[in-house]
KOLGUVEX-34289 format. One record per residue: x negated, z negated, y negated of N, C-alpha, C, O in turn. Coordinates in steps of 0.02 Angstrom, whole numbers. Layout:
BEGIN
((X Z Y) (X Z Y) (X Z Y) (X Z Y)),
...
END
This chain:
BEGIN
((-557 -2038 -24) (-556 -1969 16) (-497 -1893 57) (-499 -1834 76)),
((-450 -1959 48) (-393 -1924 37) (-367 -1901 -31) (-317 -1866 -32)),
((-387 -1912 -70) (-361 -1909 -147) (-408 -1822 -139) (-375 -1771 -145)),
((-474 -1819 -127) (-524 -1784 -129) (-492 -1712 -100) (-496 -1658 -129)),
((-458 -1727 -33) (-430 -1662 10) (-363 -1663 -15) (-350 -1603 -21)),
((-319 -1690 -30) (-288 -1681 -87) (-304 -1633 -148) (-274 -1580 -153)),
((-345 -1650 -189) (-363 -1608 -238) (-391 -1544 -207) (-391 -1491 -239)),
((-411 -1549 -154) (-455 -1473 -122) (-389 -1414 -106) (-386 -1353 -113)),
((-342 -1463 -84) (-286 -1422 -57) (-237 -1401 -116) (-198 -1354 -115)),
((-249 -1455 -179) (-190 -1427 -215) (-247 -1361 -260) (-212 -1313 -276)),
((-270 -1357 -266) (-329 -1307 -299) (-322 -1254 -271) (-311 -1203 -304)),
((-328 -1251 -198) (-331 -1191 -177) (-241 -1163 -159) (-234 -1111 -126)),
((-198 -1189 -178) (-128 -1182 -155) (-116 -1154 -209) (-84 -1102 -202)),
((-133 -1173 -282) (-133 -1160 -347) (-178 -1097 -362) (-165 -1061 -410)),
((-230 -1085 -322) (-258 -1031 -360) (-244 -963 -358) (-200 -954 -316)),
((-263 -907 -386) (-234 -856 -370) (-289 -809 -330) (-345 -835 -326)),
((-284 -767 -312) (-357 -713 -288) (-351 -654 -301) (-396 -613 -293)),
((-276 -638 -332) (-249 -573 -342) (-275 -532 -384) (-268 -472 -370)),
((-311 -550 -444) (-363 -528 -509) (-404 -511 -498) (-419 -458 -525)),
((-458 -546 -445) (-519 -507 -431) (-559 -488 -481) (-578 -431 -494)),
((-580 -564 -523) (-621 -550 -583) (-579 -538 -649) (-615 -542 -699)),
((-513 -524 -661) (-469 -507 -720) (-463 -600 -740) (-479 -639 -695)),
((-448 -620 -789) (-417 -685 -816) (-344 -684 -776) (-312 -633 -764)),
((-327 -745 -760) (-259 -742 -747) (-220 -798 -756) (-228 -848 -722)),
((-172 -792 -808) (-114 -843 -805) (-92 -879 -762) (-62 -847 -719)),
((-96 -953 -750) (-52 -1006 -696) (-3 -983 -718) (-2 -938 -677)),
((49 -971 -755) (131 -967 -722) (136 -879 -726) (160 -849 -678)),
((112 -841 -789) (118 -764 -796) (84 -739 -808) (65 -760 -863)),
((35 -669 -779) (-1 -638 -800) (29 -565 -777) (44 -546 -721)),
((31 -533 -838) (35 -461 -843) (-22 -435 -885) (-32 -456 -942)),
((-71 -374 -845) (-141 -369 -870) (-148 -299 -852) (-118 -288 -799)),
((-185 -233 -883) (-202 -203 -868) (-261 -197 -896) (-258 -203 -957)),
((-348 -181 -864) (-389 -167 -882) (-436 -98 -870) (-428 -86 -810)),
((-470 -62 -889) (-498 -14 -869) (-579 -42 -824) (-625 -78 -844)),
((-563 1 -744) (-609 -45 -723) (-661 1 -713) (-713 -27 -699)),
((-667 76 -717) (-745 117 -696) (-700 203 -753) (-643 220 -771)),
((-760 225 -759) (-746 273 -785) (-807 347 -770) (-863 351 -795)),
((-775 398 -721) (-835 431 -711) (-814 526 -723) (-762 556 -713)),
((-886 552 -749) (-849 631 -792) (-892 652 -785) (-931 643 -831)),
((-923 701 -720) (-974 755 -716) (-967 784 -751) (-921 769 -789)),
((-1004 843 -765) (-1018 900 -778) (-942 931 -756) (-921 910 -702)),
((-894 985 -794) (-838 1005 -786) (-880 1078 -753) (-931 1110 -766)),
((-807 1079 -692) (-821 1143 -647) (-803 1223 -678) (-750 1244 -700)),
((-876 1264 -668) (-857 1335 -712) (-768 1357 -686) (-731 1382 -728)),
((-744 1344 -615) (-702 1363 -602) (-660 1334 -625) (-672 1273 -625)),
((-596 1351 -654) (-540 1335 -682) (-525 1252 -681) (-540 1219 -631)),
((-497 1225 -734) (-478 1170 -753) (-410 1153 -772) (-387 1186 -819)),
((-370 1106 -744) (-294 1100 -749) (-281 1052 -781) (-327 1025 -813)),
((-204 1022 -784) (-190 978 -788) (-216 921 -773) (-260 918 -730)),
((-190 857 -809) (-198 789 -764) (-155 764 -709) (-94 766 -713)),
((-186 740 -657) (-169 721 -600) (-181 645 -611) (-223 622 -650)),
((-126 597 -559) (-125 544 -584) (-100 515 -507) (-52 540 -478)),
((-143 454 -478) (-115 458 -419) (-123 351 -431) (-160 327 -475)),
((-85 311 -388) (-72 237 -384) (-75 216 -326) (-57 256 -283)),
((-92 165 -309) (-85 116 -251) (-94 41 -247) (-146 9 -248)),
((-56 28 -243) (-46 -54 -244) (-27 -96 -169) (-13 -78 -112)),
((-35 -151 -200) (-29 -201 -145) (3 -275 -156) (14 -297 -213)),
((16 -303 -107) (83 -343 -130) (61 -425 -113) (13 -432 -76)),
((90 -477 -135) (78 -561 -106) (138 -572 -135) (166 -556 -188)),
((157 -626 -52) (200 -642 -86) (180 -718 -71) (137 -735 -30)),
((224 -772 -120) (207 -865 -106) (130 -877 -82) (116 -927 -49)),
((84 -833 -99) (11 -829 -90) (-8 -842 -18) (-59 -872 -1)),
((29 -822 17) (23 -858 93) (32 -778 145) (21 -784 205)),
((50 -715 120) (71 -643 147) (39 -592 94) (65 -589 38)),
((-13 -555 107) (-36 -496 77) (-46 -428 100) (-92 -423 140)),
((-9 -363 80) (-6 -316 112) (-18 -253 70) (-4 -256 10)),
((-40 -200 93) (-31 -147 46) (-108 -110 40) (-153 -139 72)),
((-122 -66 11) (-168 -16 2) (-184 -27 -90) (-149 8 -126)),
((-233 -71 -124) (-261 -36 -178) (-330 -23 -203) (-363 -44 -251)),
((-340 23 -150) (-424 52 -159) (-405 108 -183) (-353 139 -192)),
((-474 114 -193) (-481 216 -240) (-497 231 -207) (-525 280 -231)),
((-512 234 -130) (-482 310 -99) (-395 322 -88) (-375 380 -83)),
((-363 283 -87) (-293 299 -92) (-268 317 -139) (-219 354 -136)),
((-292 296 -198) (-255 311 -265) (-280 358 -276) (-243 390 -313)),
((-360 406 -256) (-393 471 -240) (-314 505 -208) (-264 530 -234)),
((-333 493 -148) (-294 550 -114) (-200 553 -136) (-160 594 -113)),
((-185 505 -181) (-124 514 -195) (-118 564 -279) (-75 590 -314)),
((-175 557 -277) (-194 624 -355) (-198 675 -317) (-163 725 -323)),
((-231 667 -283) (-245 748 -242) (-173 792 -194) (-161 850 -177)),
((-132 714 -186) (-63 747 -153) (-28 802 -179) (-16 861 -167)),
((-11 734 -243) (47 738 -299) (10 807 -346) (49 840 -380)),
((-44 822 -345) (-63 874 -386) (-84 935 -353) (-110 975 -393)),
((-82 956 -290) (-104 974 -254) (-179 1010 -267) (-188 1065 -240)),
((-229 982 -303) (-302 997 -314) (-331 990 -247) (-312 952 -202)),
((-386 1039 -246) (-446 1016 -195) (-521 971 -223) (-569 958 -186)),
((-517 955 -296) (-551 891 -312) (-548 862 -369) (-534 905 -410)),
((-554 800 -400) (-532 814 -512) (-610 775 -525) (-649 744 -489)),
((-610 789 -582) (-647 753 -621) (-654 734 -690) (-604 744 -725)),
((-700 711 -715) (-656 660 -763) (-591 594 -780) (-546 582 -820)),
((-628 561 -712) (-579 522 -675) (-592 464 -724) (-647 458 -751)),
((-542 424 -735) (-537 357 -769) (-499 313 -710) (-456 344 -679)),
((-511 228 -688) (-460 224 -660) (-465 142 -690) (-514 111 -712)),
((-398 124 -681) (-370 64 -715) (-346 13 -661) (-326 29 -605)),
((-351 -45 -683) (-310 -106 -638) (-264 -115 -660) (-267 -91 -717)),
((-187 -148 -644) (-156 -188 -657) (-162 -240 -615) (-193 -237 -562)),
((-124 -304 -642) (-119 -364 -600) (-38 -376 -622) (-21 -352 -676)),
((2 -405 -591) (57 -449 -626) (76 -494 -571) (95 -476 -516)),
((65 -572 -601) (97 -619 -559) (130 -675 -568) (102 -719 -602)),
((188 -687 -543) (234 -745 -576) (211 -805 -549) (199 -794 -489)),
((200 -859 -561) (159 -908 -536) (122 -901 -479) (102 -952 -452)),
((109 -846 -455) (86 -846 -384) (103 -858 -313) (74 -877 -262)),
((182 -833 -337) (237 -839 -287) (208 -772 -275) (162 -758 -236)),
((247 -727 -323) (247 -650 -318) (189 -608 -366) (180 -607 -427)),
((153 -570 -302) (95 -536 -334) (77 -460 -339) (76 -424 -289)),
((69 -449 -371) (77 -359 -362) (-21 -335 -397) (-50 -354 -448)),
((-36 -306 -364) (-112 -262 -385) (-137 -209 -364) (-159 -194 -309)),
((-132 -171 -429) (-118 -80 -423) (-188 -44 -448) (-219 -72 -493)),
((-209 8 -426) (-256 31 -449) (-236 115 -490) (-205 155 -454)),
((-248 131 -537) (-225 180 -549) (-266 247 -563) (-310 234 -604)),
((-268 305 -546) (-332 354 -560) (-296 401 -575) (-243 426 -556)),
((-364 414 -643) (-326 486 -683) (-366 545 -684) (-423 541 -706)),
((-350 587 -667) (-418 631 -672) (-417 696 -684) (-365 725 -667)),
((-464 731 -713) (-430 807 -745) (-438 863 -660) (-482 852 -619)),
((-401 900 -654) (-369 949 -588) (-451 1017 -587) (-477 1054 -628)),
((-460 1005 -535) (-515 1051 -530) (-504 1096 -474) (-521 1074 -419)),
((-480 1150 -477) (-463 1178 -403) (-477 1236 -376) (-460 1248 -318)),
END
């Protein structure tokens, strides 16, 4: 019984949950993958350059995690930096970086065309 409990505890200790579906290396992970793509009809009034927004969360020692790596935070960051009222032709990428599960970052990068 002690061996079973030790095995479960070791599995939980050495498993990372920061990748959320992406392959994770036990020693090192540095990966980018496309999460989604949304392209509605281009607005009738003007289109501009690309806007970029990023939101991240961080984990330390597999014990502490903080930040906001959500779509909404990345979308708001893109609107703020570009001064746009909305975006279209949006691409969302996820970035995962982890070293031994001791330090992990998980970022959402959103890029879209500016509609004013």
